[in-house]
N, C-alpha and C positions, 0 to 999 in steps of 0.2 A: 579433493572435493570437485565434483563435476560442476562446471559453470555453463549456464545457458544464456545465449545472447543472439539477437537478430539485428542485422544492419537496418532492417525496416523500421525499427523503433525511432530512427532519426528522421523519418518522413514527416513528422510534425515539427515545424519550426515556426511557432507563433511569434508575432512581432508586437503584440499588444497585451498589456496587463494593467488593470486599474489598481494602483497601489498608493495608498495615502493621498488620494485626491489627484494623482497624476497618472497619465498614460505612459508606461515605461516598458522597456524590454523585459519579457518575463524572466523571473529568476530560474524557472525550470527550462533547461536548454539541452540540446543534443550533446554539448560539450561535457556535460556531467558524465555521460556514458563513456565517452572517449577517454577521459582521464581515469575513470575507474578501470577500464580495460588495460590501460597502460600500466597501472600499478599491479594489477593481478598477473599480467604477463611477466613483468619484471621480477616478481617474487615466485613465479612458476607455481602458483597456488592450485592449479588444476587444469585439466583439458577444457577448452572452450568449445562448446558445441551449439550449432544452430538447431532449434527445435523444428519438428514437423508442423504443418498447418493442421489445426484441430477443428477448423470451421466454426460455425455459429452455435452449434448445439450446446457446448459447455457454457456459452454466454447466456443463452436463453434459459438455462437451468437456474440462473441467478437473477437476471435482469428481465424486466417486462418487455415484451415484443415491440410494443408501440414506441418505447423509449429507444430501443436498439434501431428501429427503423428511422426514427428521428435523427440519431447520430449518423446513420449511413447516408442520409440525404440532405442534411442541414447545409453543408457548404454549397452544394450545387443550387439549392433553393435560395439561399442567401444571395448568391451572385445573380441568379435569375431575377430576383426582385430589384436588382439595380443598385445594391449596396456596395459602396466602394471599399470600406474597411473590413476588418475581421468581424466575425459574428459574436457580438457580446450582448447579453441580456440587459434591458434597462427597465423592466417592470416584472413584478412577481405577483402571484396570487397571495398577497399578504393577508394579515389577520382580518382586515375589514373588507376583503374582496372574496369572490367565489373561488374555491379551489377544486370544484368538481367538474369543471369544463376545460377541455383542451382547445384553445383557439385554433382556427384554421391558418392564420397568417404565421409566417415563419418567425416574425418578431415576438408574437405572443407565445409561440411554442418554445422559443428560447427561454423566456421567463418561466414558463411552466416547468421545464426540465432542468433549469439551472439552479444550483445551490447558492451561487454567489456570482458577482460581476468580475471576479479576478481572472476567470478562465475564458479565453476566447476559443472559438472553433474556426479552423482555417484549413487550407489544403493539406492533405495528408493526415489529418487528425484521426479519422476512422481507421485508416490502414495502420497507423502506428499503434493505436489501441488494440487492434486485432493481433499485431505482432507481439505486443506486450503480454497479452493473455496467453499467447502460444509459448512464450518464454516461461511463464509461470507453470503452465501445464506440462511442459517438457521437464522442468525441474522436479515437480512433485511426482510425476510419473516415474522418474528415475528413482526417487526415494522410496516410492511404493514398491517398486520391483526389486530393489536391492537392500533397502534399509540404510543405505549410505546417505550422508548429508549432501545437499545440493544447494546451489545459489542461482537464482533467476535474476538477471540484470534487467528488470522490468523498466520500461519507459514508454508511455507515461506511467506515473505511479497509479495506485488504485484505491487506497483506503478511504478516500472521501466519497467515492462513487456509491450511491445507494441503489436500490433496485430500479429506480426510475429518475435518478438525478445525477448530474455531473457537477464538478466544481473542485476547487483546490488542486487543479491540474489533472484531475482524475476523471476517467470516462467509463472504463470497465473495472470492476473490483477484482483485481488479480488474486488477492488472498482468498476471497470468498469463492471465486471460481475454482481455485486449487483445492479448497476444503471440500467443495461439493464433489469434485472429481474423486477425492479420497473416500468420501462416503459412498459414492456409487461403486467404488472398487471393493467395498466390503468393510471398511472401517466403521466401528460403531460410534466412536466419538473422536473428534479432532479438536485441537486447541489452536487458537490464533493469538499470538502475543504481539501487540503493536507497541514498538518502542520509539516511534516517530514523535517529534515534539508536539505535533498537532493531533488531536483526538481523531481516531478512526471512526467517524460518525457513520460512514456508509456501511462498514463491516458490522458495526453494532446493529444498525437498522435491519440489515438482512437476516441476522440470526437472533434478534431480540426475543422472539417468542419460541425459540427452539432449544432443545436440550441435547442435541447431537453435536453442537459446536460450543466449546467454552471460549469466550472472548475476554481477553484482558488487555487493558491499554494504560500506559504510563505517559502522561502528557501535561502540557501547560494548562493551568487552571482556566477553564473556559469562561470564567467571569471576566477575564482580562485578555483572553487569547482566542484567536480563530480556532474552531468555527463557532464559538460563543454559546450556541444553543444545544450543545451535546457534550457529554463527557463528565457530568457531575457524579460525585461518589454515590449518590442515592439512586443512580440508574443501574439496576441489577438484573433486569430482565422482567418479562411478564409471562403469564400463563405457564406453559411447560418450560419456558426459558427462565423462570424465576430462579435467581441464584447462579445463572450461567453467564453472567456478565460482571466483570470486576473493573471498575475505573479507579485510577490513581491520579487525580489532578494535583499538580504540584505548582508552587508559586514561582514566578520568575527568579532566576538566580539561585535556585535551590542548591543546597550543598550536595556534592556528588555522593557522599555517604548516604544521605537520605534517599537519593534517586536509586542507588544500588539496593537500599533496604526495600524499596517498593518492588524492584525487580525480583529480589529473593522471595518476597511474599507472593508475587504473581506466579513465579515458577513453582512454589510449593502448592499453591491452589491448583495449578494446571496438573501437577502430578497427582493430587488428590482427586481430581475430576474423573480420572479413568481414561484420559486421552491416550490414544494409540499413535498419534502423529502430532508433531508440533510444526506449525507454520509461523514464521516470524516476519511480520511487516517491519522491515529493517529501514527505518529512517535514521540518517546520521545528522539531522538538523538539530540534534541536541548538543552539537559541538559548540564550544565557547565562542567561536568567531562567526557563527552562522548569521547572515544578514537579516533574516526574518524570524528568528527564534530567540529564546531567552534562557536557555540552560547553559551549563558551563563544563560539559565533559571535555576532556583532553584527548590527545592521540592515545595515550596509554590507557585511558579508561575504556576505549573501544575494544582494545585487546582483552581487557578484563570482562567486558560484556560478552565477548565471544566465548570465553572460558566458562562463564556462568550459564550461558545458554546450553553448552555441551553437557554441563553437569546435570541437567534434567534427565539425561539418559534416554531420550526419546528419538526415534527417527525424525530428522529435522530438515525442512526446506526453508531457506531464507529468501525473501523476495524484496527487491529494492523498492523503497518508497521515497521519502524526501531527503534533502541534504543540499544546501545551496551555497555553502562556502566552497566554491568550485575548485579553488587551488588546493584545498585539503581533502576533497571528497574521496579521492582514490586512496589516500593514506588511511583514512578512517574506515572505509569499507574493507580494505585489505587487513586492517587491524582486527576487525571483528572475525573475519574468516580465518586468519592465521591463529587467533586466540582459540577459536572453536576447534580447529584441527589439533592444536597443541594439547587441549584438554580432553580430547576423545580417548576413551579407553582403548587399549591395544586390541587389534583384531584377534579373534579366536578361531582356529581352524577346526576342521571336522573332528580332529582327535582331541580337541580341548586344549591344545597347546597355544 
């Protein structure tokens, strides 16, 4: 399996996260990528390749231009305003306020474009997000060209990023950008399967009224789990997209058998949807020891996950999302990739052998 990675994804090193009422070191860190790479290299799971730079055009195919410009300039403007710490929103256009105006002040714009107060913007954030989407685009381009599976070691993750909002450590929606690239390359329908513990609210929002992307997400019940306001089972799409979203909210501590049952159902629906390509938002924060999640998958279960993903028989690109049990993250990601490769059907040459 070809693996895509860029050292530039480490350019973002935030120091501030609002978590349970305290300012803490963010759970999302560059060390996550370092440890994943170590395990992938140790197991020789595939060549590791740096992607080319794809520029802003693929981003603008998914995200609003004003939002992208905000991300590009936020840190410099925050500093120019005389702020000492990292850029964190402290007010939003909530239900009793106007949401149709974008303030001029950087503090107001932070609230307009932020999904939550967990994610700060700091030096290197925009450049790391650009590198992360390049990783996703490099991976999906390889799969489109060869039909071979690929893994994009994206950081920052992307599935919480909506068309004009950041949060949950996400700035550009890597899976959505990759899906849009596949559609522009001629695919008629793409599937995105999100197996991160947290609902992929951004991916859902981007494609909710469309029928060219089937989106399925298996995640913690949003009535008790971030992002709280997205990911309920009755969210199935609107307009042309009606029936092209499938959510599987599950309770904390759900039995692995039930989680795997949801996975099997999601994969069956993906195959029935007519998808020609599968993009997996691969979060491994479903691990039993993850510090900010509440599922109980084991090391062995991630290997099984990889096998079941391969069983769909679709050209597949896997893109990194969450996973915050840092000491175990490399083992779990490697487990998914090795399981996937083990379950792949043998290659067929031109003579059918």
